[in-house]
All heavy atoms as an XYZ file, in Angstrom:
635
protein
N      -9.085     12.200     46.057
C      -8.140     13.354     46.298
C      -7.003     13.268     45.176
O      -6.687     12.329     44.861
C      -7.427     13.217     47.604
C      -8.234     13.816     48.758
S      -7.068     14.440     49.963
C      -8.322     14.867     51.152
N      -6.662     14.453     44.865
C      -5.601     14.552     43.687
C      -4.264     14.926     44.256
O      -3.411     15.168     43.474
C      -6.144     15.492     42.627
O      -6.221     16.773     43.297
N      -4.092     14.950     45.552
C      -2.784     15.290     46.143
C      -1.718     14.266     45.649
O      -1.905     13.003     45.622
C      -2.888     15.145     47.655
C      -1.711     15.669     48.396
N      -0.503     15.033     48.449
C      -1.636     16.787     49.239
C       0.366     15.771     49.141
N      -0.332     16.779     49.587
N      -0.656     14.707     45.134
C       0.423     13.764     44.467
C       0.878     12.745     45.412
O       1.196     11.711     45.091
C       1.483     14.768     43.986
C       0.870     16.179     43.951
C      -0.241     16.252     44.875
N       1.057     13.140     46.793
C       1.391     12.023     47.682
C       0.430     10.992     47.893
O       0.867      9.889     48.132
C       1.828     12.783     48.994
N      -0.806     11.252     47.846
C      -1.920     10.178     47.857
C      -1.646      9.268     46.548
O      -1.739      8.091     46.754
C      -3.161     10.697     47.987
C      -3.645     11.023     49.305
C      -4.151     12.331     49.644
C      -3.797     10.044     50.333
C      -4.552     12.498     50.861
C      -4.326     10.255     51.508
C      -4.598     11.493     51.858
O      -5.162     11.778     53.207
N      -1.413      9.907     45.510
C      -1.315      9.042     44.260
C      -0.070      8.237     44.411
O       0.010      7.012     44.029
C      -1.167     10.068     43.012
C      -2.421     10.864     42.780
C      -3.744      9.968     42.754
O      -3.608      8.959     42.064
N      -4.805     10.335     43.241
N       1.036      8.871     44.906
C       2.332      8.027     45.159
C       2.026      6.843     46.114
O       2.548      5.797     45.864
C       3.425      8.932     45.622
N       1.320      7.110     47.180
C       1.029      6.102     48.248
C       0.077      4.932     47.641
O       0.424      3.854     47.783
C       0.329      6.714     49.334
C       0.087      5.763     50.566
C       1.370      5.061     50.974
C      -0.463      6.590     51.744
N      -0.809      5.351     46.910
C      -1.654      4.326     46.090
C      -0.890      3.533     45.205
O      -1.003      2.331     45.179
C      -2.930      4.997     45.316
C      -3.892      5.673     46.473
C      -3.581      4.036     44.391
C      -4.898      6.550     45.821
N       0.079      4.137     44.481
C       0.914      3.303     43.487
C       1.784      2.369     44.352
O       2.003      1.290     43.981
C       1.759      4.292     42.720
C       2.613      3.690     41.753
C       3.319      4.573     40.892
O       3.365      5.826     41.037
N       4.137      4.089     39.841
N       2.216      2.936     45.472
C       3.073      2.088     46.331
C       2.427      0.859     46.848
O       2.909     -0.233     46.860
C       3.690      2.889     47.515
C       4.753      2.329     48.442
C       6.090      2.007     47.780
C       4.897      3.229     49.623
N       1.231      1.072     47.335
C       0.353      0.032     47.875
C      -0.031     -0.996     46.615
O       0.084     -2.171     46.801
C      -1.005      0.562     48.414
C      -0.749      1.183     49.685
C      -1.894     -0.708     48.665
C      -1.932      2.038     50.173
N      -0.237     -0.433     45.516
C      -0.643     -1.276     44.373
C       0.580     -2.090     43.916
O       0.454     -3.359     43.632
C      -1.020     -0.409     43.073
O      -2.173      0.359     43.503
C      -1.280     -1.266     41.938
N       1.769     -1.603     43.948
C       2.996     -2.289     43.643
C       3.288     -3.432     44.645
O       3.605     -4.443     44.277
C       4.180     -1.294     43.392
C       4.165     -0.449     42.194
C       5.220      0.553     42.197
O       5.837      0.849     43.242
N       5.565      1.221     41.045
N       3.137     -2.971     45.830
C       3.496     -3.976     46.952
C       2.529     -5.080     47.003
O       2.981     -6.275     47.107
C       3.701     -3.137     48.199
C       3.833     -3.980     49.435
C       5.195     -4.428     49.761
N       5.287     -5.252     50.925
C       6.170     -4.948     51.923
N       7.056     -3.988     51.829
N       6.194     -5.741     52.939
N       1.233     -4.754     46.904
C       0.232     -5.840     47.212
C      -0.466     -6.299     45.991
O      -1.072     -7.371     46.098
C      -0.883     -5.131     48.119
C      -0.270     -4.548     49.394
S       0.851     -5.541     50.333
C      -0.257     -7.048     50.591
N      -0.278     -5.594     44.857
C      -0.902     -6.102     43.541
C      -2.377     -5.906     43.611
O      -3.166     -6.472     42.936
N      -2.884     -5.005     44.459
C      -4.313     -4.732     44.541
C      -4.693     -3.670     43.566
O      -3.971     -2.772     43.205
C      -4.649     -4.122     46.032
C      -4.473     -5.039     47.037
C      -4.309     -6.503     46.930
C      -4.446     -4.792     48.428
N      -4.301     -7.024     48.264
C      -4.324     -5.942     49.128
C      -4.531     -3.577     49.132
C      -4.182     -6.040     50.521
C      -4.456     -3.653     50.457
C      -4.304     -4.808     51.250
N      -5.925     -3.816     43.057
C      -6.507     -2.776     42.169
C      -7.443     -1.923     43.075
O      -8.510     -2.421     43.587
C      -7.372     -3.343     41.104
C      -8.042     -2.266     40.218
O      -7.552     -1.207     40.198
N      -9.122     -2.691     39.500
N      -6.987     -0.715     43.480
C      -7.835      0.215     44.216
C      -8.829      0.873     43.401
O      -8.460      1.797     42.505
C      -7.005      1.138     45.130
C      -5.990      0.293     45.976
C      -7.735      2.029     45.998
C      -4.937      1.024     46.606
N     -10.084      0.722     43.721
C     -11.210      1.327     42.912
C     -11.481      2.678     43.471
O     -11.333      3.006     44.672
C     -12.494      0.425     43.045
C     -12.216     -0.935     42.497
C     -13.463     -1.922     42.696
N     -13.734     -1.805     44.212
C     -15.108     -2.024     44.706
N     -15.981     -2.480     43.904
N     -15.268     -1.961     46.055
N     -11.972      3.474     42.611
C     -12.355      4.898     42.855
C     -13.314      4.998     44.063
O     -13.069      5.831     44.946
C     -12.991      5.574     41.624
C     -13.351      7.084     41.759
C     -12.026      7.876     41.749
O     -11.132      7.573     41.149
O     -12.201      8.999     42.357
N     -14.261      4.162     44.158
C     -15.407      4.263     45.263
C     -14.601      3.941     46.617
O     -15.212      4.258     47.645
C     -16.337      3.128     45.019
C     -16.259      2.917     43.587
C     -14.906      3.141     43.170
N     -13.488      3.176     46.696
C     -12.761      2.786     47.801
C     -11.812      3.947     48.362
O     -11.181      3.743     49.491
C     -12.009      1.642     47.636
C     -13.002      0.469     47.303
O     -14.043      0.361     47.792
O     -12.441     -0.463     46.468
N     -11.560      5.036     47.542
C     -10.534      5.962     47.926
C     -10.766      6.642     49.225
O      -9.788      6.940     49.929
C     -10.299      6.940     46.589
C      -9.652      6.267     45.450
C      -9.567      7.380     44.401
C      -8.299      5.725     45.767
N     -12.031      7.213     49.362
C     -12.224      7.919     50.656
C     -11.994      7.104     51.827
O     -11.415      7.644     52.784
C     -13.721      8.475     50.736
C     -13.820      9.608     49.762
O     -12.919     10.388     49.514
N     -15.130      9.856     49.286
N     -12.421      5.850     51.864
C     -12.125      4.934     53.017
C     -10.589      4.778     53.173
O     -10.182      4.700     54.215
C     -12.919      3.648     52.749
C     -12.776      2.823     54.053
O     -12.854      3.199     55.150
N     -12.735      1.447     53.819
N      -9.980      4.642     52.124
C      -8.505      4.414     52.018
C      -7.807      5.623     52.693
O      -6.911      5.481     53.552
C      -7.957      4.183     50.623
C      -6.513      4.136     50.445
C      -5.889      2.790     51.131
C      -6.115      4.205     49.024
N      -8.299      6.800     52.337
C      -7.669      8.070     52.868
C      -7.957      8.126     54.342
O      -6.938      8.488     55.134
C      -8.286      9.276     52.293
C      -8.046      9.392     50.730
C      -9.067     10.010     49.945
C      -6.807      8.927     50.152
C      -8.742     10.069     48.543
C      -6.695      8.874     48.766
C      -7.630      9.508     47.913
O      -7.463      9.647     46.606
N      -8.935      7.794     54.838
C      -9.266      7.719     56.291
C      -8.383      6.895     56.925
O      -7.825      7.210     58.086
C     -10.724      7.466     56.619
C     -11.046      7.093     58.061
C     -11.655      8.570     56.038
N      -8.225      5.688     56.461
C      -7.351      4.618     57.188
C      -5.925      5.002     57.187
O      -5.165      4.836     58.030
C      -7.606      3.270     56.642
C      -9.047      2.821     56.803
C      -9.330      1.493     56.257
C     -10.749      1.068     56.675
N     -11.056     -0.149     56.211
N      -5.430      5.589     56.070
C      -4.073      6.050     55.954
C      -3.891      7.148     57.080
O      -2.833      7.155     57.718
C      -3.821      6.626     54.447
C      -3.685      5.417     53.425
C      -2.479      7.426     54.475
C      -3.638      5.790     52.172
N      -4.758      8.057     57.088
C      -4.593      9.062     58.111
C      -4.556      8.595     59.571
O      -3.886      9.080     60.319
C      -5.708     10.177     57.915
C      -5.435     11.036     56.793
O      -4.420     11.389     56.521
N      -6.645     11.413     56.095
N      -5.302      7.516     59.857
C      -5.343      6.767     61.046
C      -3.916      6.225     61.345
O      -3.412      6.406     62.457
C      -6.321      5.654     61.134
C      -7.829      6.053     61.123
C      -8.668      4.960     61.016
O      -8.257      3.786     60.912
N      -9.921      5.253     61.245
N      -3.298      5.694     60.309
C      -1.974      5.054     60.610
C      -0.973      6.115     60.683
O       0.006      6.117     61.480
C      -1.581      4.271     59.313
C      -2.328      2.886     59.351
C      -2.338      2.126     60.644
N      -1.032      1.862     61.115
C      -0.732      1.720     62.357
N      -1.770      1.827     63.382
N       0.530      1.597     62.693
N      -1.114      7.239     60.041
C      -0.112      8.431     60.162
C      -0.254      9.047     61.551
O       0.791      9.320     62.172
C      -0.517      9.472     59.075
C      -0.044      9.062     57.641
S      -0.618     10.335     56.434
C       0.120     11.777     57.125
N      -1.521      9.133     62.014
C      -1.615      9.595     63.380
C      -1.022      8.596     64.512
O      -0.443      9.208     65.344
C      -3.139      9.896     63.668
C      -3.781     11.101     63.001
C      -5.217     11.332     63.379
O      -5.769     10.582     64.265
O      -5.823     11.783     62.564
N      -1.262      7.409     64.230
C      -0.636      6.388     65.179
C       0.886      6.500     65.278
O       1.570      6.284     66.258
C      -1.073      5.152     64.838
N       1.481      6.826     64.090
C       2.937      6.822     63.967
C       3.405      8.296     64.195
O       4.663      8.611     64.264
C       3.437      6.492     62.584
C       3.219      4.960     62.210
C       3.368      4.762     60.719
C       4.074      4.139     63.100
N       2.543      9.289     64.400
C       2.848     10.679     64.516
C       3.630     11.302     63.403
O       4.657     12.084     63.593
C       3.643     10.905     65.991
C       2.786     10.522     67.055
C       3.456     10.783     68.407
C       2.826     10.304     69.825
N       1.553      9.739     69.702
N       3.183     10.865     62.140
C       3.776     11.382     60.930
C       2.916     12.533     60.468
O       1.706     12.219     60.297
C       3.943     10.343     59.994
C       4.902      9.221     60.279
C       4.960      8.034     59.257
C       6.347      9.897     60.310
N       3.373     13.557     60.166
C       2.635     14.849     59.820
C       2.325     14.886     58.353
O       1.452     15.566     57.924
C       3.331     16.047     60.219
N       3.165     14.270     57.451
C       2.949     14.351     56.120
C       2.856     13.008     55.359
O       3.302     12.004     55.820
C       4.129     15.116     55.287
O       5.197     14.275     55.516
C       4.435     16.503     56.095
N       2.144     13.106     54.233
C       1.948     11.860     53.413
C       3.388     11.454     52.807
O       3.607     10.264     52.752
C       0.967     12.050     52.244
C      -0.440     12.162     52.653
C      -1.195     12.692     51.537
C      -0.948     10.813     52.995
N       4.146     12.552     52.516
C       5.331     12.148     51.936
C       6.263     11.349     52.936
O       7.042     10.493     52.613
C       6.126     13.515     51.508
C       5.548     14.191     50.383
C       4.347     15.098     50.780
O       4.082     15.205     51.962
O       3.880     15.794     49.854
N       6.137     11.872     54.317
C       6.829     11.129     55.308
C       6.417      9.716     55.513
O       7.253      8.768     55.774
N       5.027      9.400     55.344
C       4.487      8.125     55.432
C       4.935      7.253     54.296
O       5.359      6.118     54.511
C       2.994      8.205     55.510
C       2.329      6.944     55.987
C       2.608      6.162     56.960
C       1.475      6.247     54.974
C       2.068      5.048     57.321
C       0.883      5.122     55.261
C       1.173      4.451     56.477
O       0.702      3.213     56.765
N       4.980      7.793     53.106
C       5.471      7.048     51.934
C       7.005      6.689     52.056
O       7.302      5.503     51.900
C       5.400      7.975     50.665
S       3.695      8.067     50.013
N       7.766      7.666     52.559
C       9.240      7.283     52.856
C       9.353      6.338     53.823
O      10.115      5.436     53.701
C       9.882      8.539     53.203
C      11.419      8.402     53.345
C      12.091      8.007     52.105
O      11.906      8.582     51.044
N      12.789      6.881     52.243
N       8.552      6.392     54.903
C       8.563      5.305     55.974
C       8.277      4.030     55.332
O       8.940      3.054     55.719
C       7.603      5.712     57.022
C       7.568      4.836     58.214
C       8.680      4.715     59.173
C       6.576      3.852     58.426
C       8.659      3.819     60.235
C       6.593      2.993     59.478
C       7.642      2.976     60.358
N       7.291      3.836     54.643
C       6.906      2.439     53.940
C       8.052      2.063     53.036
O       8.191      0.877     52.837
C       5.620      2.528     53.320
C       4.385      2.778     54.151
C       3.099      3.014     53.252
C       4.165      1.610     55.050
N       8.600      2.978     52.339
C       9.685      2.543     51.301
C      11.136      2.197     52.011
O      11.837      1.656     51.383
C       9.807      3.714     50.324
C       8.726      3.878     49.391
C       8.987      5.177     48.554
O       9.528      6.170     48.915
O       8.375      5.031     47.475
N      11.212      2.474     53.308
C      12.512      2.221     53.901
C      13.018      0.839     53.971
O      14.083      0.542     54.141
C      12.494      2.938     55.236
C      12.698      4.348     55.220
O      13.072      4.937     54.260
O      12.476      5.080     56.271
N      12.022     -0.181     54.088
C      12.259     -1.571     54.165
C      13.076     -1.938     55.366
O      14.076     -2.645     55.367
C      13.127     -2.119     52.885
C      12.393     -1.958     51.598
C      11.239     -3.007     51.538
N      10.622     -2.791     50.134
C       9.884     -3.932     49.746
N       9.716     -4.886     50.377
N       9.371     -3.711     48.449
N      12.594     -1.180     56.516
C      13.206     -1.596     57.934
C      12.206     -2.513     58.501
O      11.057     -2.789     58.125
C      13.381     -0.375     58.633
O      12.044      0.235     59.023
C      14.392      0.638     57.921
N      12.611     -3.067     59.665
C      11.718     -3.861     60.429
C      10.504     -3.146     60.882
O       9.400     -3.639     60.860
C      12.360     -4.444     61.716
C      13.277     -5.549     61.464
C      13.907     -6.071     62.676
C      14.990     -7.212     62.376
N      15.504     -7.858     63.542
N      10.650     -1.763     61.187
C       9.457     -0.967     61.550
C       8.573     -0.720     60.367
O       7.370     -0.760     60.530
C      10.011      0.456     62.181
C      10.648      0.240     63.498
C      11.012      1.604     63.969
C      11.632      1.424     65.434
N      12.024      2.753     65.995
N       9.221     -0.593     59.266
C       8.371     -0.313     58.031
C       7.552     -1.569     57.632
O       6.409     -1.563     57.201
C       9.113      0.291     56.984
O       9.981     -0.620     56.428
N       8.293     -2.681     57.816
C       7.565     -4.007     57.441
C       6.408     -4.233     58.353
O       5.366     -4.741     58.181
C       8.538     -5.165     57.490
C       9.606     -5.127     56.481
C       8.902     -5.157     55.061
O       8.014     -5.995     54.871
O       9.333     -4.597     54.071
N       6.626     -3.884     59.698
C       5.576     -4.004     60.696
C       4.426     -3.026     60.274
O       3.197     -3.457     60.496
C       6.093     -3.660     62.113
C       5.082     -3.696     63.197
C       4.662     -4.885     63.781
C       4.491     -2.497     63.845
C       3.645     -4.965     64.678
C       3.531     -2.549     64.718
C       3.103     -3.797     65.180
O       2.147     -3.790     66.132
N       4.741     -1.813     59.845
C       3.697     -0.948     59.386
C       2.848     -1.492     58.200
O       1.765     -1.305     58.162
C       4.254      0.430     59.144
C       3.256      1.448     58.623
C       2.055      1.719     59.566
O       2.214      1.445     60.766
O       1.100      2.075     59.116
N       3.619     -2.140     57.303
C       2.861     -2.800     56.157
C       1.854     -3.708     56.720
O       0.702     -3.881     56.263
C       3.973     -3.440     55.209
C       4.387     -2.501     54.154
C       5.754     -2.041     54.135
C       3.770     -1.996     52.995
N       5.911     -1.283     52.997
C       4.710     -1.212     52.346
C       2.425     -2.096     52.648
C       4.217     -0.467     51.171
C       2.043     -1.390     51.386
C       2.996     -0.645     50.659
N       2.272     -4.542     57.702
C       1.433     -5.463     58.298
C       0.172     -4.766     58.888
O      -0.961     -5.278     58.655
C       1.954     -6.310     59.318
C       2.989     -7.384     58.737
O       2.975     -7.612     57.493
O       3.942     -7.823     59.564
N       0.354     -3.797     59.489
C      -0.672     -3.041     60.159
C      -1.635     -2.412     59.150
O      -2.924     -2.417     59.226
C      -0.164     -1.893     61.119
C       0.611     -2.383     62.272
C      -0.370     -3.277     63.171
C      -0.700     -2.471     64.445
N      -1.486     -3.374     65.252
N      -1.074     -1.780     58.131
C      -1.858     -1.145     57.029
C      -2.581     -2.276     56.347
O      -3.756     -1.995     56.033
C      -0.852     -0.473     56.040
C      -1.527      0.387     54.956
C      -2.499      1.444     55.470
C      -0.464      0.955     54.003
N      -2.023     -3.397     55.942
C      -2.712     -4.416     55.306
C      -3.946     -4.934     56.153
O      -5.091     -5.048     55.616
C      -1.834     -5.675     54.984
C      -0.959     -5.197     53.826
C      -2.558     -6.855     54.506
C       0.436     -6.001     53.664
N      -3.714     -5.104     57.428
C      -4.858     -5.497     58.354
C      -6.044     -4.516     58.280
O      -7.214     -4.870     58.348
C      -4.351     -5.757     59.724
C      -3.477     -6.932     59.989
C      -2.841     -6.929     61.311
O      -3.230     -6.100     62.184
N      -1.933     -7.790     61.506
N      -5.653     -3.190     58.313
C      -6.604     -2.149     58.341
C      -7.383     -2.120     56.868
O      -8.502     -1.808     56.904
C      -5.957     -0.812     58.632
C      -6.670      0.356     58.923
C      -7.620      0.049     60.165
C      -6.045      1.628     59.191
N      -6.660     -2.446     55.951
C      -7.349     -2.273     54.542
C      -8.076     -3.515     54.083
O      -8.935     -3.386     53.238
C      -6.258     -1.902     53.604
C      -5.509     -0.572     53.680
C      -4.499     -0.473     52.661
C      -6.580      0.630     53.673
N      -7.812     -4.652     54.647
C      -8.575     -5.900     54.233
C      -9.715     -6.092     55.256
O      -9.665     -5.673     56.358
C      -7.524     -7.029     54.263
O      -7.068     -7.196     55.580
C      -6.445     -6.837     53.197
N     -10.626     -6.705     54.660
C     -11.927     -7.170     55.370
C     -11.689     -8.609     55.888
O     -11.566     -9.482     55.095
C     -13.107     -7.013     54.546
C     -14.440     -7.366     55.200
C     -13.298     -5.542     54.037
N     -11.730     -8.728     57.198
C     -11.755    -10.070     57.696
C     -13.083    -10.733     57.703
O     -14.132    -10.001     57.999
N     -13.200    -11.901     57.248
C     -14.492    -12.580     57.127
C     -14.532    -13.829     57.848
O     -13.497    -14.652     57.798
C     -14.681    -12.811     55.669
C     -16.173    -13.199     55.384
C     -16.509    -13.250     53.834
O     -15.969    -12.495     53.121
O     -17.271    -14.079     53.410
N     -15.542    -14.134     58.569
C     -15.557    -15.319     59.322
C     -16.966    -16.055     59.111
O     -17.936    -15.329     58.790
C     -15.305    -15.169     60.808
O     -16.251    -14.335     61.405
N     -17.037    -17.357     59.275
C     -18.248    -18.012     59.160
C     -18.579    -18.647     60.302
O     -17.867    -19.122     61.029
C     -18.250    -19.007     57.980
C     -18.020    -18.326     56.544
C     -16.828    -18.102     55.951
C     -19.131    -17.989     55.829
C     -16.768    -17.468     54.773
C     -19.148    -17.395     54.660
C     -17.806    -17.068     54.198
O     -17.759    -16.549     52.986
């Protein structure tokens, strides 16, 4: 997607986590971001970005939830 708010969110995730988000992963990323937005009842990407940037206890908790959703747990 070329929506500017998605690009801003990807940049925010990249800066915060140091991850390189590859083009093939973008659709999955968008789905998961939308899941978190729905859970928080946030209607806009801009609102979600602002929420993550706020640096409150709630936004830190959301970072934890987003990271869990975006990473693959592996067990042996």
